C-alpha positions in Angstrom: 8.0 16.2 31.4 7.0 12.6 31.4 4.5 13.2 28.7 7.0 15.0 26.5 9.6 12.3 26.9 7.2 9.5 25.9 6.0 11.5 22.9 9.5 12.1 21.9 10.4 8.4 22.2 7.4 7.7 20.0 8.7 10.2 17.4 12.1 8.5 17.5 10.6 5.1 16.9 8.4 6.4 14.1 11.3 8.2 12.4 13.7 5.2 12.5 11.0 2.9 11.2 10.1 5.3 8.4 13.7 5.6 7.2 14.1 1.9 7.1 10.8 1.2 5.4 11.4 4.1 3.0 14.6 2.4 1.8 13.0 -1.0 1.5 9.6 0.0 0.1 9.5 3.4 -1.6 13.0 3.6 -3.1 12.8 0.0 -4.4 9.3 0.3 -5.8 10.1 3.7 -7.4 12.6 1.8 -9.5 9.7 0.1 -11.3 8.9 3.5 -13.0 12.1 3.0 -14.9 10.7 -0.1 -16.6 7.3 1.4 -17.4 8.3 2.2 -21.0 9.3 -1.4 -21.5 6.0 -2.6 -20.2 3.8 -0.2 -22.2 5.7 -0.8 -25.4 5.6 -4.6 -25.2 2.1 -5.2 -23.7 -1.0 -4.1 -25.4 -3.5 -2.1 -23.3 -5.8 -5.2 -23.3 -2.9 -7.5 -22.0 -1.9 -5.0 -19.3 -5.6 -4.5 -18.4 -6.0 -8.3 -17.9 -3.0 -8.6 -15.7 -4.1 -5.7 -13.6 -7.5 -7.4 -13.1 -5.7 -10.6 -12.0 -3.5 -8.7 -9.6 -6.5 -7.1 -7.9 -8.2 -10.5 -7.5 -5.1 -11.8 -5.8 -5.0 -8.9 -3.4 -8.6 -9.7 -2.4 -8.1 -13.5 -2.1 -5.2 -13.2 0.3 -7.1 -11.7 3.3 -10.1 -14.0 2.6 -8.2 -17.3 2.6 -5.9 -16.4 5.4 -8.7 -14.8 7.5 -6.3 -11.9 8.1 -4.4 -14.1 10.6 -1.2 -12.8 9.2 -2.1 -9.4 10.6 -3.1 -11.1 13.9 0.3 -12.8 14.2 2.0 -9.6 13.3 0.6 -8.0 16.5 0.9 -11.1 18.7 4.6 -11.6 17.9 5.6 -8.3 19.4 7.4 -9.1 22.7 6.5 -12.8 22.5 9.0 -15.3 24.0 10.6 -18.1 22.0 8.0 -20.7 22.9 5.1 -18.4 22.0 6.8 -17.4 18.7 7.2 -21.1 17.6 3.5 -21.7 18.5 2.3 -18.7 16.6 4.4 -19.3 13.5 3.4 -23.0 13.4 -0.3 -22.3 13.6 -0.1 -19.5 11.1 1.6 -22.0 8.6 -1.3 -24.5 9.2 -3.9 -21.8 8.3 -1.9 -20.7 5.3 -1.4 -24.3 3.9 -5.2 -25.1 4.3 -6.2 -21.8 2.7 -3.7 -22.3 -0.2 -5.1 -25.8 -0.9 -8.7 -24.4 -0.9 -7.7 -21.8 -3.5 -5.9 -24.4 -5.6 -8.9 -26.7 -5.9 -11.3 -23.7 -6.2 -9.4 -22.4 -9.3 -9.5 -25.8 -10.9 -13.2 -26.2 -10.2 -14.0 -22.8 -11.6 -11.9 -23.3 -14.7 -13.4 -26.8 -15.4 -17.1 -26.3 -14.6 -17.9 -22.6 -14.7 -15.8 -20.2 -16.7 -12.4 -20.6 -18.4 -9.7 -18.9 -16.4 -6.9 -17.9 -18.8 -3.4 -18.7 -17.5 -4.8 -20.2 -14.3 -1.5 -22.1 -13.6 0.7 -18.9 -13.6 -2.2 -17.1 -11.9 -2.2 -19.5 -8.9 1.6 -19.4 -8.6 1.3 -15.6 -8.6 -1.2 -15.8 -5.7 0.9 -18.3 -3.7 4.1 -16.3 -4.1 2.4 -13.0 -3.2 0.8 -14.7 -0.1 4.1 -16.1 1.1 6.0 -12.8 0.5 3.3 -11.0 2.5 3.6 -13.4 5.4 7.4 -13.4 5.5 7.6 -9.7 5.4 5.2 -9.3 8.3 7.1 -11.9 10.3 10.4 -10.1 9.6 8.9 -6.9 10.9 7.5 -8.6 14.0 11.0 -10.0 14.8 12.4 -6.5 14.6 14.3 -7.3 11.4 13.6 -3.9 9.8 16.8 -3.8 7.8 16.2 -7.3 6.5 12.7 -6.2 5.5 14.2 -3.2 3.7 16.7 -5.5 1.9 13.9 -7.8 0.8 12.1 -5.0 -0.9 15.2 -4.1 -2.8 15.8 -7.7 -3.8 12.2 -8.1 -5.0 12.2 -5.1 -7.2 15.7 -5.7 -8.7 14.8 -9.3 -9.6 11.5 -8.0 -11.0 13.2 -5.4 -13.2 15.8 -7.9 -14.5 13.4 -10.7 -15.2 10.9 -8.4 -16.9 13.6 -7.0 -19.1 14.6 -10.5 -20.2 11.0 -11.8 -20.5 9.7 -8.9 -22.6 12.7 -8.0 -24.8 14.8 -11.1 -25.2 12.1 -13.8 -24.9 9.1 -11.8 -26.1 7.1 -13.7 -23.5 4.1 -11.3 -23.4 1.6 -11.6 -20.6 2.5 -15.2 -19.4 6.1 -14.2 -19.0 5.1 -11.0 -17.3 3.1 -12.9 -14.7 6.0 -15.3 -14.1 8.4 -12.4 -13.5 6.4 -11.6 -10.4 6.4 -15.3 -9.3 10.2 -15.5 -9.6 10.9 -12.2 -7.8 8.5 -13.1 -5.0 9.8 -16.6 -4.4 13.5 -15.5 -4.5 12.7 -12.8 -1.9 10.9 -15.4 0.3 14.0 -17.6 0.2 16.1 -14.7 1.4 13.6 -14.0 4.3 13.5 -17.6 5.2 17.3 -17.5 5.9 16.7 -14.5 8.1 13.5 -15.5 10.0 13.8 -19.4 9.9 10.0 -19.5 9.7 9.9 -23.0 8.2 12.3 -24.2 10.8 10.0 -22.9 13.5 7.0 -24.8 12.0 6.0 -28.1 13.6 2.6 -29.9 13.7 3.3 -30.7 17.3 2.5 -27.0 18.1 -1.0 -27.3 16.6 -3.3 -25.5 19.0 -7.0 -25.1 18.0 -7.5 -22.6 20.8 -4.8 -20.4 19.4 -6.1 -20.7 15.9 -9.5 -19.6 17.1 -7.8 -16.6 18.9 -6.0 -15.6 15.7 -9.2 -16.0 13.7 -11.2 -13.9 16.2 -8.7 -11.1 15.9 -8.3 -11.3 12.1 -11.9 -12.0 11.1 -13.3 -8.5 11.7 -10.4 -7.2 9.5 -11.5 -9.4 6.6 -14.7 -7.6 5.6 -12.9 -4.3 6.3 -10.2 -5.2 3.7 -12.6 -7.1 1.4 -15.2 -4.4 1.3 -12.7 -1.9 0.0 -10.7 -4.2 -2.2 -13.9 -5.5 -3.6 -14.8 -2.0 -4.6 -11.5 -1.7 -6.4 -12.4 -4.9 -8.3 -16.0 -3.7 -8.9 -14.5 -0.5 -10.3 -12.4 -2.5 -12.7 -15.3 -4.8 -13.7 -17.5 -1.7 -14.4 -14.7 -0.1 -16.4 -14.1 -3.3 -18.5 -17.9 -3.8 -18.9 -18.7 -0.2 -20.0 -15.4 1.1 -21.4 -13.3 -2.1 -22.3 -10.0 -3.6 -21.2 -8.1 -0.8 -22.9 -9.7 1.7 -20.5 -8.8 -0.5 -17.5 -5.2 -0.4 -18.6 -5.3 3.4 -18.8 -6.8 3.3 -15.3 -4.0 1.1 -14.1 -1.4 3.4 -15.6 -2.8 6.4 -13.8 -2.4 4.4 -10.6 1.3 3.7 -11.5 1.9 7.5 -11.4 0.1 8.1 -8.2 1.7 4.9 -6.9 4.7 6.8 -5.4 2.3 8.6 -3.1 0.4 5.4 -2.3 3.7 3.7 -1.6 5.0 6.6 0.6 1.7 6.3 2.5 2.3 2.5 3.0 5.9 3.2 4.1 4.6 5.6 6.7 1.9 3.1 7.7 4.4 0.3 8.2 6.4 2.5 10.6 3.3 4.0 12.2 1.9 0.6 13.0 4.8 -0.2 15.2 5.0 3.3 16.8 1.3 3.5 17.4 1.0 0.1 19.0 4.0 0.7 21.3 2.9 4.3 22.1 -0.8 3.6 22.6 -0.6 3.2 26.4 1.9 6.1 26.9 1.2 9.5 28.3 0.9 12.3 25.7 -0.5 9.9 23.2 -3.1 12.4 21.8 -0.5 15.1 21.4 1.8 12.8 19.6 -0.9 11.4 17.3 -2.1 14.9 16.5 1.3 16.2 15.7 2.0 13.2 13.5 -1.3 13.5 11.6 -0.9 17.2 10.8 2.6 16.7 9.6 1.5 13.7 7.5 -1.4 15.5 5.8 0.7 18.6 5.0 3.6 16.6 3.5 1.4 14.3 1.5 -0.6 17.1 -0.1 2.6 19.1 -0.9 4.1 15.9 -2.4 1.0 15.4 -4.5 1.3 19.0 -5.7 5.0 18.5 -6.5 4.2 15.4 -8.4 1.8 17.0 -10.9 4.4 19.2 -12.8 6.9 16.4 -12.7 4.4 14.0 -14.3 3.4 16.6 -16.9 7.1 16.9 -17.9 8.1 13.2 -17.9 4.9 11.3 -19.0 5.5 11.5 -22.8 8.9 9.8 -22.2 7.7 7.1 -19.9 4.8 5.5 -21.8 3.9 4.8 -25.3 1.4 6.9 -27.2 -1.4 4.4 -26.6 -1.2 5.2 -22.8 -0.8 9.1 -23.0 -4.5 9.7 -22.3 -3.8 8.8 -18.7 -2.4 12.3 -18.2 -5.9 14.0 -17.9 -6.8 11.8 -14.9 -3.7 12.3 -12.8 -4.8 15.3 -10.6 -8.0 13.5 -9.4 -6.1 10.3 -8.8 -3.6 12.2 -6.7 -6.4 13.6 -4.5 -7.4 10.0 -3.7 -3.7 9.1 -3.0 -3.4 11.9 -0.5 -6.7 11.0 1.3 -5.5 7.3 1.3 -2.7 8.3 3.6 -5.1 10.0 6.0 -7.4 7.0 6.1 -4.5 4.6 6.7 -3.4 6.8 9.6 -6.7 6.3 11.4 -6.8 2.6 10.4 -3.7 1.9 12.3 -5.5 3.4 15.3 -7.9 0.5 15.2 -5.1 -2.0 15.2 -3.3 -0.2 18.1 -6.5 -0.1 20.2 -7.6 -3.6 19.2 -11.0 -2.2 18.1 -10.8 -3.8 14.7 -14.6 -4.4 14.3 -15.4 -0.7 14.0 -13.0 -0.4 11.0 -15.5 -2.5 9.0 -18.4 -0.1 9.3 -16.5 3.0 8.1 -14.9 1.1 5.2 -18.2 -0.3 4.0 -19.7 3.2 4.1 -16.9 4.5 1.9 -17.2 1.5 -0.4 -20.9 2.2 -0.9 -20.2 5.8 -1.8 -17.6 4.7 -4.3 -19.9 2.2 -6.0 -22.9 4.6 -6.2 -20.7 7.4 -7.7 -19.1 5.1 -10.3 -22.4 3.5 -11.4 -24.2 6.9 -11.7 -21.4 8.7 -13.6 -19.6 6.0 -15.7 -21.6 6.7 -18.8 -21.4 10.5 -18.6 -17.8 11.1 -17.5 -16.0 7.8 -18.2 -12.9 7.0 -16.2 -13.4 10.1 -14.1 -16.3 8.3 -12.4 -14.3 5.6 -10.5 -11.5 8.1 -9.8 -13.8 10.7 -8.3 -15.8 8.0 -6.5 -12.6 6.6 -4.9 -11.5 10.1 -3.7 -15.0 10.8 -2.2 -15.0 7.3 -0.6 -11.7 8.0 1.2 -13.0 11.4 2.3 -16.1 9.7 3.7 -14.0 7.2 5.7 -11.7 9.9 7.0 -14.6 12.0 8.4 -16.4 9.0 9.9 -13.2 7.7 11.5 -12.2 11.1 12.9 -15.6 11.3 14.6 -15.9 7.7 15.8 -12.3 7.3 17.1 -12.5 10.1 19.6 -13.1 7.6 22.3 -9.8 5.9 21.5 -7.6 8.9 20.8 -8.3 12.6 19.9 -6.8 14.2 16.9 -6.6 18.0 16.9 -6.6 19.1 13.3 -4.7 22.2 12.2 -7.4 23.5 9.9 -5.4 26.6 8.9 -2.6 24.5 7.6 -5.0 22.1 5.9 -6.6 25.0 3.9 -3.3 26.4 2.9 -1.9 23.2 1.4 -5.2 22.3 -0.2 -5.2 25.7 -2.0 -1.7 25.1 -3.2 -2.9 21.8 -4.7 -5.9 23.4 -6.5 -3.6 26.1 -8.0 -1.1 23.4 -9.1 -3.8 21.4 -10.8 -4.9 24.5 -12.7 -1.4 25.0 -13.9 -1.1 21.3 -14.9 -4.2 21.5 -17.1 -3.6 24.9 -18.5 0.1 25.3 -19.3 2.8 23.4 -21.1 6.3 22.2 -20.1 8.1 25.4 -19.3 5.6 26.7 -16.8 5.4 23.3 -15.1 9.2 23.2 -14.8 9.1 26.6 -13.1 6.2 25.4 -10.8 8.2 22.2 -9.9 11.1 24.3 -8.7 8.9 26.7 -6.7 7.0 23.9 -5.1 10.2 22.0 -4.3 11.5 25.1 -2.5 8.2 25.5 -0.6 8.3 21.8 0.5 12.0 22.2 1.5 11.5 25.4 3.4 8.3 24.2 5.1 10.0 21.1 6.4 13.5 22.5 7.1 13.4 21.5 10.8 12.2 18.0 9.8 14.9 17.7 7.1 17.6 18.7 9.6 16.3 16.1 12.1 16.2 13.5 9.3 19.8 14.4 8.2 21.2 14.2 11.8 19.5 10.9 12.6 20.3 9.3 9.3 24.0 9.9 10.1 23.4 8.3 13.5 21.8 5.2 11.8 24.7 4.9 9.4 27.2 5.1 12.3 25.1 2.6 14.3 24.4 5.1 17.1 21.1 5.3 19.0 18.4 7.8 18.1 17.4 9.8 21.1 
């Protein structure tokens, strides 16, 4: 009975966190699809390809120049007292300020002595605003400010949509204006979160503690190569695409990612909630049963959502992008496979954080990264954009298999192979329909898959409905 109660408590925490992060992350980011026609009609494929390359570099630079200490503080802030909180926040600020100054001078030196960096001023501000937003959102979550985190996501996307509409239509600002819209949205969101977390108010140089900084770095450092190895592969993919196929192809590649982005974002939403639930449930009885149940449910739902997405994209794509970007449609099914496997990899990745075994995450990620690079290099000339897309999916599959085997000493996942095969067959059939038939059949398929997804998760939906009502009423989820 003790095991069941603990597992159920973990499920309740996971559910509540998922609902809140769903509102703050998935619903808000999904709104960006509405502005996709505006972007594709006002930015050339070369301009959008350039921005996408910059955005990828920023994502890589943040873990490098913060040494992943943001993730370290995220874990250490849980259950910390006020004195410990102030010390952690102060020393994190010191690391971030030093790292940001290094990036500032590095960009200037590269631009002056090595290669010209177009728009390096807006580029640096984009880096800084993204870094601060990342930090503030992690701190908000660590403080238990889940609703404030959700609101910050909505604020960020609404400001982004409004500013992009103004920049691209009224001001005709092109790529520079496009970059600044992200800067504005990120900084305004940071201001909101500062009022809620008081992170700057908690910062004081008197709290400088070299021993604590070393502790944060020792925790975060193994996570750096883990993140960089994979993010570097994403960058290498884009560099290979630009080198062999041109900036236009990189823009098509980025657009395909936009349509699989809903699945990626849903995975990230789940991972946000799963981080908290996995960390707090790790020492509880019934951990393996709870983790296994969560994994099988996650895999099933994600693959069915990928299947449901295909006919929907087939129907709506011509209305969402300009004609120059329509070739993205043929890559969608393969990208969706990668998106589904990404959720699985992320599930196991949280296990490393919960067990504090962050060093082992690096080995599995590097192995997947090597698979991706080899596949992309070998096939890029023969199958074009399919090469990095297939390479990415195979890399995620490699990481999943390796982590499943290597993490048995931390927790044991019992996979429901029968269910795995069934949902995989549904996806294969849906992909065939996507490529073979036109709009009418895909509309019918969308309705059928929607019914299957609804029926298959009827108990879950009933649980969601009842507990959403409790959240709205301010009642406790049991």
